[in-house]
gemmi code that builds the backbone of each chain (N, CA, C; Angstrom):
import gemmi

chains = {
    "A": [
        ("MET", (92.653, 18.946, 90.724), (92.139, 17.773, 89.730), (92.288, 18.228, 88.491)),
        ("GLY", (91.965, 19.591, 88.256), (92.043, 20.060, 86.633), (93.340, 20.431, 86.664)),
        ("ALA", (93.787, 20.806, 87.156), (95.430, 20.975, 87.149), (96.056, 19.694, 86.735)),
        ("LEU", (95.975, 18.815, 87.206), (96.392, 17.195, 86.732), (96.249, 16.813, 85.888)),
        ("ASN", (95.040, 16.967, 85.356), (94.462, 16.880, 83.729), (95.234, 17.465, 83.229)),
        ("MET", (95.555, 18.893, 83.349), (96.127, 19.856, 82.444), (97.583, 19.030, 82.185)),
        ("MET", (98.255, 18.765, 83.323), (99.532, 18.422, 83.387), (99.704, 17.084, 82.366)),
        ("PHE", (98.536, 16.102, 82.302), (98.210, 14.699, 81.611), (98.671, 15.566, 80.028)),
        ("TYR", (97.732, 16.491, 80.167), (97.526, 16.936, 78.601), (98.853, 17.280, 77.953)),
        ("VAL", (99.520, 18.231, 78.910), (100.702, 18.916, 78.474), (101.882, 17.574, 77.708)),
        ("LEU", (101.877, 16.818, 78.954), (102.658, 15.921, 78.632), (102.433, 14.853, 77.323)),
        ("LEU", (101.158, 14.808, 77.075), (100.794, 13.954, 75.905), (100.920, 14.677, 74.657)),
        ("ALA", (100.928, 16.086, 74.600), (101.027, 16.813, 73.605), (102.783, 16.839, 73.262)),
        ("SER", (103.305, 17.100, 74.213), (105.053, 17.182, 74.277), (105.067, 15.486, 73.428)),
        ("GLU", (104.860, 14.645, 74.009), (104.732, 13.224, 73.210), (104.810, 12.966, 71.550)),
        ("THR", (103.394, 13.906, 71.580), (102.791, 13.920, 69.857), (103.736, 14.664, 69.061)),
        ("VAL", (104.427, 15.592, 69.753), (105.102, 16.756, 68.848), (106.337, 15.827, 68.765)),
        ("SER", (107.348, 15.284, 69.920), (108.207, 14.548, 69.636), (108.090, 13.052, 68.572)),
        ("ALA", (106.947, 12.726, 68.452), (106.492, 11.469, 67.694), (106.664, 12.127, 66.272)),
        ("THR", (105.844, 13.269, 66.014), (106.216, 13.661, 64.298), (107.460, 14.268, 63.802)),
        ("GLY", (108.476, 14.787, 65.139), (109.651, 15.251, 64.859), (110.451, 13.868, 64.450)),
        ("ALA", (110.238, 12.712, 65.192), (111.235, 11.684, 64.795), (111.041, 11.110, 63.618)),
        ("ALA", (109.433, 11.394, 63.082), (109.181, 10.358, 61.970), (109.772, 11.340, 60.967)),
        ("ALA", (109.930, 12.931, 60.913), (110.202, 13.686, 59.949), (111.723, 13.236, 59.473)),
        ("GLY", (112.408, 12.449, 60.462), (113.610, 11.994, 59.385), (115.110, 12.128, 60.713)),
        ("ALA", (115.984, 11.985, 59.964), (117.331, 12.572, 61.440), (117.512, 13.825, 61.385)),
        ("VAL", (117.955, 14.441, 62.286), (118.426, 15.748, 62.700), (119.464, 16.255, 61.917)),
        ("ASP", (119.219, 17.242, 61.340), (120.386, 17.715, 60.575), (120.887, 18.725, 61.580)),
        ("VAL", (122.382, 19.522, 61.316), (123.180, 19.858, 61.631), (122.759, 21.085, 62.628)),
        ("LEU", (121.940, 21.780, 60.732), (121.578, 23.265, 61.332), (120.260, 23.570, 62.155)),
        ("THR", (119.448, 22.298, 62.276), (118.634, 22.454, 63.554), (118.733, 22.105, 64.805)),
        ("LEU", (120.085, 21.345, 64.754), (120.872, 21.415, 66.012), (121.488, 22.694, 66.877)),
        ("ILE", (122.135, 23.147, 65.725), (122.441, 24.892, 66.276), (121.373, 25.738, 66.386)),
        ("ARG", (120.455, 25.771, 65.509), (119.317, 26.425, 65.999), (118.784, 26.428, 67.250)),
        ("MET", (118.498, 25.105, 67.687), (118.157, 24.525, 68.811), (119.136, 24.990, 70.213)),
        ("ALA", (120.165, 24.758, 69.849), (121.095, 25.274, 70.763), (121.200, 26.600, 70.841)),
        ("VAL", (121.071, 28.007, 69.927), (120.857, 29.062, 70.131), (119.457, 29.375, 71.041)),
        ("SER", (118.553, 28.507, 70.363), (117.410, 29.314, 71.358), (117.369, 28.666, 72.589)),
        ("ALA", (117.905, 27.691, 73.208), (118.195, 27.187, 74.209), (118.719, 28.480, 75.033)),
        ("ILE", (120.096, 28.739, 74.696), (121.142, 29.876, 75.381), (120.125, 30.994, 75.493)),
        ("SER", (119.636, 31.710, 74.467), (119.090, 33.039, 74.427), (117.809, 32.748, 75.836)),
        ("ILE", (117.051, 31.268, 75.651), (116.210, 31.301, 76.552), (116.543, 31.605, 77.900)),
        ("LEU", (117.529, 30.693, 78.077), (118.184, 30.496, 79.651), (118.720, 31.877, 80.282)),
        ("ALA", (119.543, 32.718, 79.041), (119.991, 33.663, 79.534), (118.573, 34.537, 79.694)),
        ("GLY", (117.930, 34.861, 79.111), (116.554, 35.551, 79.393), (116.218, 35.157, 80.799)),
        ("LEU", (116.050, 33.808, 81.128), (115.268, 32.920, 82.209), (116.221, 33.705, 83.511)),
        ("VAL", (117.763, 34.141, 83.401), (118.743, 34.825, 84.256), (118.006, 36.051, 84.525)),
        ("PHE", (117.722, 36.584, 83.446), (117.559, 38.242, 83.451), (115.992, 38.270, 84.236)),
        ("VAL", (115.027, 37.259, 84.147), (113.849, 37.324, 84.365), (113.866, 37.244, 86.096)),
        ("PHE", (114.628, 35.970, 86.412), (114.601, 35.832, 88.216), (115.469, 36.546, 88.488)),
        ("SER", (116.419, 37.341, 88.224), (117.409, 38.260, 88.942), (116.073, 39.260, 89.128)),
        ("GLY", (115.534, 40.032, 88.475), (114.500, 40.876, 88.021), (113.379, 40.780, 89.205)),
        ("THR", (112.829, 39.341, 89.418), (112.105, 38.945, 90.167), (112.723, 39.470, 91.983)),
        ("ILE", (113.886, 38.567, 92.157), (114.435, 38.825, 93.224), (114.705, 40.257, 93.798)),
        ("GLY", (115.048, 41.010, 92.825), (115.614, 42.190, 93.264), (114.034, 42.773, 93.293)),
        ("VAL", (113.259, 42.666, 92.795), (111.488, 43.513, 93.332), (111.503, 42.793, 94.749)),
        ("LEU", (112.066, 41.778, 95.083), (111.427, 40.983, 96.333), (112.340, 41.675, 97.437)),
        ("ARG", (113.533, 41.729, 96.949), (114.729, 42.213, 98.039), (115.090, 43.685, 98.106)),
        ("LEU", (115.084, 44.249, 97.092), (115.910, 45.844, 96.924), (114.785, 46.587, 98.413)),
        ("PRO", (115.174, 47.543, 99.063), (114.969, 48.350, 99.770), (114.119, 49.462, 99.629)),
        ("ASP", (113.557, 49.600, 98.309), (113.597, 51.191, 98.536), (112.695, 50.843, 97.100)),
        ("PHE", (111.448, 51.675, 97.014), (110.309, 51.404, 95.586), (111.159, 51.780, 94.569)),
        ("TYR", (112.304, 52.763, 94.465), (112.791, 53.194, 92.881), (113.915, 52.309, 92.817)),
        ("THR", (114.366, 51.803, 93.730), (115.288, 50.854, 93.526), (114.389, 49.660, 92.952)),
        ("ARG", (113.306, 48.952, 93.473), (112.791, 48.338, 93.080), (112.268, 47.938, 91.502)),
        ("LEU", (111.908, 49.178, 91.378), (111.578, 49.623, 90.341), (112.909, 49.606, 89.147)),
        ("HIS", (113.535, 49.795, 89.409), (114.947, 49.828, 88.775), (115.069, 48.643, 88.214)),
        ("ALA", (115.168, 47.285, 89.500), (115.533, 45.917, 88.959), (114.334, 45.473, 88.262)),
        ("ALA", (112.984, 46.039, 87.966), (112.052, 45.082, 87.402), (111.956, 45.641, 86.037)),
        ("GLY", (112.228, 46.825, 85.823), (111.972, 47.654, 84.592), (112.720, 47.518, 83.613)),
        ("MET", (114.965, 47.349, 84.230), (115.655, 46.923, 83.184), (115.545, 45.605, 83.193)),
        ("THR", (115.387, 44.842, 83.817), (115.465, 43.168, 83.797), (114.409, 42.889, 82.877)),
        ("ASP", (113.332, 43.036, 82.856), (112.167, 42.387, 82.792), (112.438, 42.888, 80.855)),
        ("THR", (112.658, 43.824, 80.339), (112.695, 44.439, 79.034), (113.602, 42.982, 78.442)),
        ("LEU", (115.025, 43.276, 78.802), (115.902, 42.467, 78.356), (115.659, 41.020, 78.489)),
        ("GLY", (115.094, 40.408, 79.543), (115.091, 39.314, 79.673), (113.697, 38.654, 78.748)),
        ("VAL", (112.863, 39.454, 78.709), (111.608, 39.091, 77.764), (112.171, 39.504, 76.396)),
        ("GLU", (113.175, 39.945, 75.885), (113.394, 40.146, 74.463), (113.832, 38.925, 74.451)),
        ("LEU", (114.844, 38.465, 75.584), (115.977, 37.334, 74.829), (114.714, 35.959, 74.890)),
        ("ILE", (114.110, 36.154, 75.914), (113.155, 34.675, 75.879), (112.400, 34.573, 74.724)),
        ("LEU", (112.194, 35.878, 73.934), (110.899, 35.659, 72.896), (111.869, 35.359, 71.256)),
        ("PHE", (113.181, 35.900, 71.675), (114.338, 35.999, 70.614), (114.218, 34.560, 70.352)),
        ("GLY", (114.595, 33.663, 71.592), (115.151, 32.301, 71.368), (113.641, 31.395, 71.234)),
        ("LEU", (112.571, 32.042, 71.247), (111.077, 31.516, 70.426), (111.097, 31.519, 69.293)),
        ("ILE", (111.379, 32.631, 68.864), (111.597, 33.041, 67.480), (112.451, 32.125, 66.804)),
        ("VAL", (113.656, 31.879, 67.114), (114.896, 31.398, 66.288), (114.133, 29.521, 66.371)),
        ("GLN", (113.652, 29.131, 67.644), (112.914, 27.838, 67.617), (112.147, 27.648, 66.589)),
        ("SER", (110.898, 28.853, 66.286), (110.080, 28.093, 65.462), (110.334, 28.201, 64.327)),
        ("GLY", (111.547, 28.938, 63.912), (111.700, 29.162, 62.125), (110.972, 30.229, 61.690)),
        ("PHE", (110.905, 30.021, 60.281), (110.370, 30.829, 59.756), (108.928, 30.809, 59.279)),
        ("THR", (108.191, 31.163, 60.534), (106.833, 30.338, 60.138), (105.497, 31.671, 60.777)),
        ("GLN", (104.163, 31.407, 60.694), (103.298, 32.493, 61.053), (103.505, 32.725, 62.625)),
        ("MET", (103.933, 31.774, 63.559), (104.227, 31.931, 64.604), (105.277, 32.970, 65.115)),
        ("SER", (106.597, 32.688, 64.253), (107.543, 33.798, 64.401), (107.124, 35.248, 64.163)),
        ("LEU", (106.162, 35.285, 63.218), (105.557, 36.557, 62.680), (104.775, 37.191, 64.145)),
        ("LYS", (104.214, 36.135, 64.849), (103.183, 36.778, 65.777), (104.242, 37.292, 66.942)),
        ("LEU", (105.066, 36.306, 67.403), (106.181, 36.561, 68.035), (107.095, 37.910, 68.374)),
        ("LEU", (107.323, 37.980, 66.802), (107.854, 39.374, 66.688), (107.131, 40.121, 66.876)),
        ("MET", (105.550, 40.257, 67.002), (104.868, 40.997, 67.430), (104.890, 41.234, 68.528)),
        ("VAL", (105.085, 40.414, 69.160), (104.723, 40.511, 71.150), (105.936, 40.899, 71.525)),
        ("SER", (106.934, 40.532, 70.766), (108.114, 41.214, 71.124), (108.184, 42.920, 70.764)),
        ("PHE", (107.949, 43.364, 70.122), (107.721, 44.500, 69.152), (107.017, 45.328, 70.484)),
        ("PHE", (105.608, 44.945, 70.477), (104.978, 45.565, 71.732), (105.504, 45.783, 72.910)),
        ("LEU", (106.191, 44.700, 73.760), (106.348, 44.913, 74.812), (108.056, 45.657, 74.634)),
        ("PHE", (108.370, 46.027, 73.805), (110.139, 46.574, 73.757), (109.242, 47.910, 73.770)),
        ("LEU", (107.875, 48.455, 73.189), (107.669, 49.601, 73.601), (107.296, 49.898, 74.842)),
        ("THR", (106.317, 49.235, 75.130), (105.341, 49.161, 76.193), (105.792, 49.013, 77.509)),
        ("SER", (107.066, 48.307, 77.538), (107.155, 47.917, 79.079), (108.295, 49.149, 79.559)),
        ("PRO", (109.122, 49.851, 78.891), (109.653, 50.636, 79.470), (108.718, 52.057, 79.412)),
        ("THR", (107.850, 52.130, 78.886), (106.999, 53.378, 78.975), (106.003, 53.311, 80.473)),
        ("ALA", (105.781, 51.711, 80.490), (104.950, 51.794, 81.588), (105.775, 51.973, 82.878)),
        ("THR", (107.208, 51.703, 82.834), (107.933, 51.574, 84.055), (108.118, 53.501, 84.377)),
        ("HIS", (108.672, 54.079, 83.018), (108.702, 55.148, 83.282), (107.233, 56.251, 83.832)),
        ("ALA", (105.838, 55.615, 83.222), (104.674, 56.420, 83.768), (104.495, 56.146, 85.459)),
        ("VAL", (104.857, 54.636, 85.616), (104.812, 54.297, 87.072), (105.865, 55.206, 87.882)),
        ("ALA", (107.363, 55.291, 87.335), (108.107, 55.822, 88.293), (107.539, 57.388, 88.137)),
        ("ASN", (107.355, 58.482, 87.358), (106.824, 59.257, 87.058), (105.619, 59.676, 87.909)),
        ("ALA", (104.798, 58.708, 88.068), (103.534, 59.095, 88.852), (104.221, 58.832, 90.667)),
        ("ALA", (104.795, 58.085, 90.534), (105.141, 58.082, 92.267), (105.929, 59.342, 92.664)),
        ("TYR", (106.719, 59.874, 91.600), (107.896, 60.746, 92.147), (106.625, 61.982, 92.235)),
        ("LYS", (105.832, 62.229, 91.269), (104.618, 63.596, 91.212), (103.846, 63.083, 92.647)),
        ("ALA", (103.754, 61.894, 92.990), (102.718, 61.769, 94.084), (103.730, 62.417, 95.469)),
        ("GLY", (104.825, 62.344, 95.127), (105.531, 62.736, 96.631), (106.057, 61.728, 96.876)),
        ("LEU", (106.610, 60.649, 96.345), (107.494, 59.478, 97.421), (108.832, 59.464, 97.262)),
        ("LYS", (109.158, 60.075, 98.488), (110.502, 60.291, 98.293), (111.579, 58.979, 98.265)),
        ("PRO", (112.432, 59.287, 97.363), (114.063, 57.689, 97.363), (114.279, 57.572, 98.529)),
        ("LYS", (114.712, 56.666, 99.221), (115.572, 56.450, 100.348), (117.082, 56.826, 100.203)),
        ("LEU", (117.305, 57.748, 100.653), (118.874, 58.375, 100.455), (119.634, 57.646, 101.580)),
        ("GLY", (120.979, 58.002, 101.418), (122.165, 57.360, 102.419), (122.501, 56.097, 102.204)),
        ("ARG", (123.306, 56.167, 103.160), (123.864, 54.606, 103.159), (123.174, 52.840, 103.195)),
        ("TYR", (123.022, 52.186, 102.679), (122.233, 50.959, 102.864), (122.429, 50.471, 104.411)),
        ("LYS", (121.369, 50.225, 104.998), (121.532, 49.753, 106.244), (120.777, 48.112, 105.859)),
        ("ALA", (121.131, 47.348, 106.702), (120.144, 45.745, 106.722), (118.979, 46.375, 107.493)),
        ("PRO", (117.550, 45.722, 107.126), (116.602, 45.836, 108.047), (116.358, 45.487, 109.255)),
        ("THR", (115.935, 46.439, 110.406), (115.949, 45.204, 111.208), (114.546, 44.743, 111.766)),
        ("THR", (114.418, 43.898, 112.905), (112.955, 43.185, 112.816), (111.918, 44.100, 113.253)),
        ("GLU", (112.198, 45.789, 113.702), (111.173, 46.345, 113.541), (110.394, 46.716, 111.972)),
        ("ASP", (111.680, 47.529, 111.423), (111.449, 47.448, 109.915), (110.328, 46.159, 109.125)),
        ("LEU", (110.753, 45.028, 109.677), (110.191, 44.283, 108.979), (108.450, 43.905, 109.216)),
        ("THR", (108.705, 44.094, 110.553), (106.895, 44.062, 110.901), (106.156, 45.268, 110.539)),
        ("SER", (107.196, 46.590, 110.605), (106.421, 47.523, 110.028), (105.599, 47.452, 108.753)),
        ("GLY", (106.732, 46.521, 107.862), (106.063, 46.426, 106.131), (107.206, 47.343, 105.764)),
        ("GLY", (108.436, 47.885, 106.241), (109.362, 48.686, 105.656), (109.080, 49.863, 105.390)),
        ("ALA", (107.818, 50.635, 105.140), (106.999, 51.284, 104.802), (108.024, 52.632, 105.326)),
        ("LYS", (108.760, 53.979, 104.786), (109.281, 54.663, 105.643), (108.939, 55.977, 104.770)),
    ],
    "B": [
        ("MET", (114.454, 13.185, 68.709), (115.306, 13.391, 69.850), (115.594, 14.502, 70.470)),
        ("PHE", (116.093, 15.581, 69.536), (116.101, 16.943, 70.008), (114.747, 17.793, 70.223)),
        ("ALA", (113.467, 17.054, 69.368), (112.460, 17.727, 69.596), (111.732, 17.153, 70.620)),
        ("ILE", (111.769, 16.031, 71.401), (111.635, 15.741, 72.773), (112.429, 16.354, 73.838)),
        ("GLY", (113.616, 16.996, 73.441), (114.277, 17.527, 74.061), (113.754, 18.787, 74.252)),
        ("MET", (113.626, 19.922, 73.493), (112.975, 20.699, 73.118), (111.483, 21.085, 74.011)),
        ("ALA", (110.670, 20.070, 73.458), (109.455, 19.973, 74.157), (109.657, 20.355, 75.699)),
        ("TYR", (110.544, 19.143, 76.327), (110.649, 19.554, 77.836), (111.391, 20.484, 78.681)),
        ("PHE", (112.025, 20.886, 77.670), (112.993, 22.260, 77.621), (111.754, 23.335, 77.989)),
        ("ASN", (111.113, 23.635, 77.053), (110.169, 24.621, 77.041), (109.200, 24.328, 78.293)),
        ("LEU", (108.693, 23.150, 78.873), (107.920, 22.891, 79.782), (108.827, 23.538, 81.222)),
        ("ALA", (109.630, 23.173, 81.391), (110.562, 23.743, 82.281), (111.036, 24.913, 81.763)),
        ("VAL", (110.939, 25.759, 81.244), (111.328, 26.797, 81.137), (109.581, 27.793, 81.677)),
        ("ALA", (108.212, 27.398, 81.130), (107.032, 27.352, 81.744), (107.165, 27.624, 82.637)),
        ("PHE", (107.622, 26.442, 83.586), (107.415, 26.127, 84.943), (107.702, 27.300, 85.707)),
        ("LEU", (109.420, 27.426, 85.308), (110.211, 28.376, 86.116), (109.274, 29.718, 85.995)),
        ("ILE", (108.693, 30.282, 84.798), (108.003, 31.143, 84.559), (107.197, 31.502, 85.909)),
        ("LEU", (106.544, 30.413, 85.936), (105.251, 30.116, 86.909), (105.658, 30.396, 88.374)),
        ("ILE", (106.853, 29.941, 88.515), (107.424, 30.332, 89.733), (107.935, 31.825, 90.151)),
        ("SER", (108.804, 32.506, 88.724), (108.555, 33.699, 89.004), (107.614, 34.442, 89.027)),
        ("MET", (106.519, 34.474, 88.455), (105.361, 34.796, 88.894), (104.747, 34.566, 90.134)),
        ("ALA", (104.611, 33.464, 90.668), (104.590, 33.302, 92.161), (105.254, 34.200, 93.323)),
        ("LEU", (106.361, 33.996, 92.891), (107.423, 34.965, 93.940), (106.860, 36.862, 93.334)),
        ("MET", (106.205, 37.335, 92.422), (106.107, 38.128, 92.025), (105.006, 38.892, 92.966)),
        ("LEU", (103.994, 37.910, 93.206), (102.834, 37.934, 94.109), (103.312, 38.181, 95.456)),
        ("GLY", (104.569, 37.818, 96.150), (104.439, 38.254, 96.996), (104.938, 40.124, 97.161)),
        ("ARG", (105.657, 40.344, 96.404), (105.837, 41.920, 96.245), (104.119, 42.429, 96.641)),
        ("LEU", (103.202, 42.121, 95.259), (102.529, 42.201, 95.249), (101.258, 42.468, 96.539)),
        ("PHE", (101.527, 41.659, 97.271), (100.493, 41.638, 98.634), (101.573, 42.482, 99.666)),
        ("ILE", (102.423, 42.425, 99.661), (103.455, 42.684, 100.933), (103.847, 44.435, 100.617)),
        ("GLY", (103.770, 44.856, 99.056), (104.074, 46.198, 98.589), (103.486, 46.889, 99.958)),
        ("PRO", (104.459, 48.083, 100.444), (104.191, 49.126, 101.318), (103.277, 50.046, 100.504)),
        ("THR", (103.581, 50.497, 99.302), (103.025, 51.547, 98.801), (101.950, 50.857, 97.373)),
        ("LEU", (101.199, 52.128, 97.026), (100.639, 51.491, 96.090), (101.211, 51.469, 94.891)),
        ("TYR", (102.396, 52.141, 94.355), (103.057, 52.137, 92.990), (104.387, 50.604, 93.150)),
        ("ASP", (104.327, 49.881, 94.604), (104.875, 48.705, 94.533), (104.357, 47.626, 94.096)),
        ("ARG", (103.033, 47.526, 94.540), (101.617, 46.945, 94.090), (101.305, 47.114, 92.457)),
        ("LEU", (101.555, 48.359, 91.895), (101.364, 48.334, 90.196), (102.464, 47.784, 89.737)),
        ("LEU", (103.735, 48.128, 90.288), (104.666, 47.677, 89.557), (104.798, 46.248, 89.567)),
        ("ALA", (104.795, 45.165, 90.414), (104.393, 43.810, 90.510), (103.348, 43.246, 89.553)),
        ("VAL", (101.967, 43.879, 89.760), (101.127, 43.312, 88.505), (101.467, 43.823, 86.967)),
        ("ASN", (102.256, 44.737, 86.954), (102.803, 45.262, 85.354), (103.918, 44.188, 85.134)),
        ("SER", (104.585, 43.854, 86.218), (105.759, 42.596, 85.881), (105.083, 41.110, 85.433)),
        ("PHE", (104.129, 41.231, 86.671), (103.151, 39.628, 86.496), (102.726, 39.474, 85.370)),
        ("GLY", (101.883, 40.906, 84.668), (101.467, 40.520, 83.322), (102.410, 40.269, 82.002)),
        ("THR", (103.646, 40.921, 82.400), (104.860, 40.775, 81.223), (105.312, 39.014, 81.324)),
        ("LYS", (105.205, 38.869, 82.901), (105.633, 37.241, 82.819), (104.430, 35.960, 82.234)),
        ("THR", (103.098, 36.591, 82.617), (102.241, 36.427, 81.853), (102.206, 36.217, 80.294)),
        ("VAL", (102.520, 37.046, 79.691), (102.836, 37.206, 78.404), (103.612, 36.066, 78.005)),
        ("LEU", (104.995, 36.078, 78.463), (106.101, 35.099, 78.417), (105.306, 33.574, 78.637)),
        ("PHE", (104.724, 33.165, 79.765), (104.248, 32.196, 80.107), (103.315, 31.369, 78.572)),
        ("LEU", (102.356, 32.355, 78.338), (101.449, 31.988, 77.466), (102.342, 31.735, 75.888)),
        ("CYS", (103.145, 32.367, 75.768), (104.041, 32.020, 74.213), (104.571, 30.649, 74.287)),
        ("ILE", (105.281, 30.718, 75.387), (106.053, 29.419, 75.850), (105.160, 28.193, 76.085)),
        ("PHE", (103.956, 28.420, 76.647), (103.282, 27.239, 76.806), (102.403, 26.949, 75.272)),
        ("CYS", (102.329, 27.657, 74.323), (101.805, 27.598, 73.260), (102.823, 26.635, 72.325)),
        ("PHE", (104.152, 26.850, 72.833), (105.232, 25.927, 71.752), (105.014, 24.384, 72.631)),
        ("VAL", (104.779, 24.704, 73.810), (104.526, 23.459, 74.733), (103.614, 22.134, 74.089)),
        ("ILE", (102.558, 23.178, 74.514), (101.261, 22.268, 73.646), (100.936, 22.120, 71.857)),
        ("ASP", (102.031, 23.058, 71.383), (101.979, 22.764, 70.164), (101.117, 23.688, 69.189)),
        ("ARG", (100.409, 24.609, 69.803), (98.792, 25.383, 68.946), (99.618, 26.956, 68.879)),
        ("PRO", (99.384, 27.103, 67.643), (100.150, 28.916, 67.478), (98.703, 29.581, 68.321)),
        ("ASP", (97.557, 28.822, 68.273), (96.632, 30.285, 68.643), (96.868, 31.057, 69.725)),
        ("GLY", (97.488, 30.457, 70.814), (97.889, 31.124, 71.907), (98.673, 32.713, 72.123)),
        ("VAL", (99.473, 32.384, 70.746), (100.286, 33.785, 70.936), (99.404, 34.796, 70.559)),
        ("ASP", (98.043, 34.816, 69.587), (97.209, 35.929, 69.731), (96.658, 36.461, 71.214)),
        ("ILE", (96.454, 35.603, 71.942), (96.098, 35.900, 73.238), (97.060, 36.439, 74.049)),
        ("ALA", (98.515, 36.189, 73.780), (99.568, 37.042, 74.128), (99.724, 38.263, 73.932)),
        ("ILE", (99.516, 38.901, 72.485), (99.669, 39.963, 72.078), (98.626, 40.775, 72.524)),
        ("LEU", (97.307, 40.198, 72.576), (96.227, 41.034, 73.231), (96.504, 41.189, 74.921)),
        ("TYR", (97.381, 40.138, 75.252), (97.614, 40.666, 76.926), (98.708, 41.530, 76.896)),
        ("ALA", (99.499, 41.784, 76.130), (100.601, 42.641, 76.266), (100.131, 44.030, 76.168)),
        ("LEU", (99.007, 44.467, 75.224), (98.457, 45.621, 74.958), (97.729, 45.995, 76.122)),
        ("MET", (96.775, 44.814, 76.616), (95.567, 44.959, 77.724), (96.560, 45.614, 79.124)),
        ("ASN", (97.593, 44.945, 79.370), (98.388, 45.153, 80.282), (98.541, 46.842, 80.800)),
        ("PHE", (99.601, 47.154, 79.570), (100.022, 48.615, 79.233), (98.822, 49.365, 79.430)),
        ("ILE", (97.586, 49.188, 78.771), (96.535, 49.864, 78.941), (96.126, 50.030, 80.378)),
        ("ALA", (95.986, 48.978, 80.939), (95.431, 48.990, 82.039), (96.820, 49.662, 83.358)),
        ("THR", (97.850, 49.290, 83.451), (99.032, 50.036, 83.881), (98.406, 51.539, 83.793)),
        ("ILE", (98.663, 52.329, 82.541), (98.225, 53.579, 82.514), (96.841, 54.165, 82.821)),
        ("ALA", (96.181, 52.990, 82.739), (94.681, 53.606, 83.376), (94.453, 53.794, 84.839)),
        ("VAL", (95.168, 52.869, 85.868), (95.049, 52.361, 86.967), (96.159, 53.602, 87.769)),
        ("LEU", (97.185, 54.138, 86.583), (98.208, 55.269, 87.138), (97.012, 56.832, 87.185)),
        ("LYS", (96.372, 57.021, 85.809), (95.670, 57.815, 85.962), (94.687, 58.146, 86.823)),
        ("PHE", (94.274, 56.971, 86.940), (92.725, 57.060, 88.157), (93.519, 57.379, 89.129)),
        ("PHE", (94.577, 56.776, 90.008), (95.176, 57.498, 91.295), (95.417, 58.687, 91.409)),
        ("ARG", (95.822, 59.064, 89.788), (96.784, 60.646, 90.201), (95.225, 61.682, 90.127)),
        ("TYR", (94.377, 61.345, 89.199), (93.285, 62.295, 88.977), (91.562, 62.067, 89.687)),
        ("ARG", (92.065, 60.872, 90.369), (90.527, 60.090, 91.016), (89.680, 59.927, 89.976)),
        ("SER", (89.857, 59.954, 88.839), (88.824, 60.069, 88.017), (89.479, 59.380, 86.350)),
        ("LEU", (88.749, 58.926, 85.856), (88.941, 58.790, 84.504), (88.689, 59.662, 83.445)),
        ("ASP", (88.156, 60.436, 83.679), (86.985, 61.754, 82.613), (88.152, 62.851, 82.282)),
        ("THR", (88.900, 62.914, 82.964), (90.555, 63.973, 82.994), (90.995, 63.772, 81.469)),
        ("PRO", (91.536, 64.966, 81.094), (92.416, 64.328, 79.901), (93.569, 64.564, 80.407)),
        ("LEU", (94.573, 63.550, 79.804), (95.840, 63.512, 80.637), (97.176, 64.324, 80.286)),
        ("ASN", (96.478, 65.939, 79.217), (97.392, 66.585, 79.389), (96.981, 68.025, 80.356)),
        ("ALA", (96.019, 67.550, 81.063), (96.077, 68.478, 82.501), (96.968, 68.408, 83.582)),
        ("LEU", (97.694, 69.268, 83.341), (99.139, 68.786, 84.003), (99.099, 69.238, 85.725)),
        ("ASP", (98.165, 69.922, 86.374), (98.433, 70.058, 87.563), (96.791, 69.810, 88.392)),
        ("ARG", (96.716, 69.126, 89.741), (95.312, 68.969, 90.098), (94.470, 69.891, 90.395)),
        ("THR", (94.839, 71.175, 90.253), (93.486, 72.074, 90.312), (92.694, 72.291, 88.994)),
        ("LYS", (93.995, 72.516, 87.849), (93.404, 72.166, 86.825), (92.060, 70.946, 86.545)),
        ("ALA", (92.914, 69.721, 86.833), (92.122, 68.727, 86.454), (90.836, 68.964, 87.137)),
        ("GLN", (90.752, 69.423, 88.503), (89.748, 69.502, 89.087), (88.752, 70.469, 88.453)),
        ("LYS", (89.787, 71.774, 88.388), (88.351, 72.803, 87.413), (87.614, 71.989, 86.103)),
        ("THR", (88.440, 70.904, 85.521), (87.800, 70.927, 84.219), (86.461, 70.124, 84.663)),
        ("THR", (87.020, 68.859, 85.407), (86.106, 67.869, 85.681), (84.687, 68.724, 86.348)),
        ("ALA", (85.112, 70.103, 87.272), (83.643, 70.653, 87.820), (83.168, 71.116, 86.908)),
        ("VAL", (83.584, 71.776, 85.867), (82.833, 71.976, 84.447), (81.953, 71.535, 83.885)),
        ("ARG", (83.089, 70.291, 83.405), (82.148, 69.318, 82.863), (80.708, 68.760, 83.860)),
        ("ALA", (80.591, 68.531, 85.262), (79.754, 68.166, 85.910), (78.862, 69.181, 85.760)),
        ("THR", (79.111, 70.624, 85.734), (77.829, 71.404, 85.823), (77.336, 71.684, 84.215)),
        ("LYS", (78.180, 71.386, 83.517), (77.364, 71.470, 82.135), (76.480, 70.315, 82.066)),
        ("ASN", (76.661, 69.238, 82.708), (76.166, 67.950, 82.327), (74.671, 68.159, 83.376)),
        ("GLY", (75.232, 68.608, 84.688), (73.838, 69.129, 85.592), (72.788, 70.241, 84.843)),
        ("GLY", (73.381, 70.977, 84.208), (72.315, 71.950, 83.161), (71.530, 71.141, 82.139)),
        ("ALA", (72.417, 70.560, 81.619), (71.758, 69.668, 80.478), (70.573, 68.783, 80.744)),
    ],
}
model = gemmi.Model(1)
for chain_id, residues in chains.items():
    chain = gemmi.Chain(chain_id)
    for i, (resn, *xyz) in enumerate(residues, 1):
        res = gemmi.Residue()
        res.name, res.seqid = resn, gemmi.SeqId(i, " ")
        for name, pos in zip(("N", "CA", "C"), xyz):
            atom = gemmi.Atom()
            atom.name, atom.element = name, gemmi.Element(name[0])
            atom.pos, atom.b_iso = gemmi.Position(*pos), 0.0
            res.add_atom(atom)
        chain.add_residue(res)
    model.add_chain(chain)
structure = gemmi.Structure()
structure.add_model(model)
structure.setup_entities()
């Protein structure tokens, strides 16, 4: 019920946004270009975020999963935040988004490195050799080797 | 007209990021090792920050970006804290204690000091 109410609120809010946007006058070419750049950047970021998620789900080993998540998360997040900054224009919100972007740019690779280092120091061995498709026994035992 | 388009576009992106977060929960639950789960939590937190930023655009209230900044910092600190805890089994040890024996020695010394005082 709560989720449904929130949905209505979201739709209502977006309608209000559109009403104020329409009242402001005709859309100029610059706004159109800005929105196009923003949309392209956000879509590219989504591709990276989703490929990272699928990689984390499907890759065979901890270190490969870390590779997928660590690299794509940084780039995907930066692209999506860049799209949002372009979309918001030169406002207070874009400054805050720039701060989020900066913090994530610093902390995301550091956290990835810390997790990899901790796993390596704890003695977690990477899976070596050629890739073999998991058998049913591997899947039922959780894939832990 | 473009404002309508961008609002619904942002809403769709927010839903896609929610789907990505839900998929990441899969690795959190089935992850065979601790580090897999930690990786999933970290990635989930990053996606939460993204979701907050986009959701602020959807409901057109800039306050939520502050929460996103806070969440980004807390996510990083939480990851480091959990890693440190599972390495030294204590949050009391300084991070520059390089090996486990030295770490245990320092905590032991501290324990005796506290016990004696």
